[in-house]
N, C-alpha and C positions, 0 to 999 in steps of 0.2 A: 179907850173902849178897843175892843180887840182888831174890830175892822181895820180899824186905820195902822194896825201896827203889822198888819199881812203885807210881804213882801209881794210884789206884782208879779201876776200869773198864780196866785196859791188863791184858790178856789172852794171855800167849805161854806156849806150851810150854818149859818147861827140861829140860833133860838133863845127867844127870851122867856123866863119863867111866867110870864104874865098871857103866853100865848100868841107869841108871835114865830114862825118860822120862815127865815129867810131874811133874818135882821140887816141891815146895811148900815154906812157909816153914819155918824152925827149928820144933823140937817146944815147946810149952810145958813146964814144969817139972813134971815128974813123970809126962810122957806120952810120954817117949822108947822108943823100941823100936830095940833092941840089934841089929837086923837092917835097917833102916832107914839108912844112913851115904852121904854124896856119898864122892869119891876123897880130901878134906882128913880124912877121918874125924871129921866133924862131923854130928849126929843130924839128919835130915832129914827130911819129911813128904811123901805122898805123894799127889798130887790125882786126883779121881775119872777113871777110865780110863787111869790110868798104865800103864807097861808098863817090864817088867826084862828083862833078856839080858844075856850076856857080855860083859866089857870088849873083846874083840875084835870082836864086832857092834858097839859103841858107838865103837870105832876106824875101824870101817868105815864107817858114818856119817857120822864127822867127816873123815875121807880123800877118800872118796866122793864130796864134795860135796853130801850129803841135808840138809845143814842150811843156813837160812839165814845164821848168825852163829855164830863159837866165841869164846868169851872164855877167853883163856888167864891163869892165875894164876901169878905169880912171887913169888917171895920176894924178891929183890932187883933192882930194873929201874935201867937208869943212865938218865938227865935223854933219851936218844937212843931211850929205847923196848929196847935192848939186854939179855937177861937175864944176870945179872952171876953166877949162883949157881944151881945147880938141887937139891942136895943140902944139907941139914942135919949141920953139922961133928958128929963124934963119932957119927954115925949111922951104921949096915949100909945099904949100899946093895943089896938083892940082885940078881942079875946069873945070866941064866939063859945056860948054855952048849951050842950043840948038840951 
C-alpha cells in the first residue's frame, strides 16, 4: 500500500474510492477495525482529520478533477498498460439494473 512506501517527511493525503479521505498505513496486527477498509477490502487506518463520505461522492471527486493524482489498481496489466481483466474468475459481479 502506498503509505508504507512513502519516504519519511513526505506528506500527502490519500483517498480510497469507497469514501475515505486521509488513509493511513495498514493497521498493526490486533489493532484492525472492521469498519475501516479500503476498496480492496484491506484493513486501513485513518489519519487525524480524515473524512468519510459515500462512494458516489468519492467518484465525484475523482471524475470531477478535484484530486491531483489518481492511481488505478489492476489485477492484470499488459506491458502496454492495458487492463487485461477487471473481475476475479468465478466471483459474482454485482450489477445494478435501472
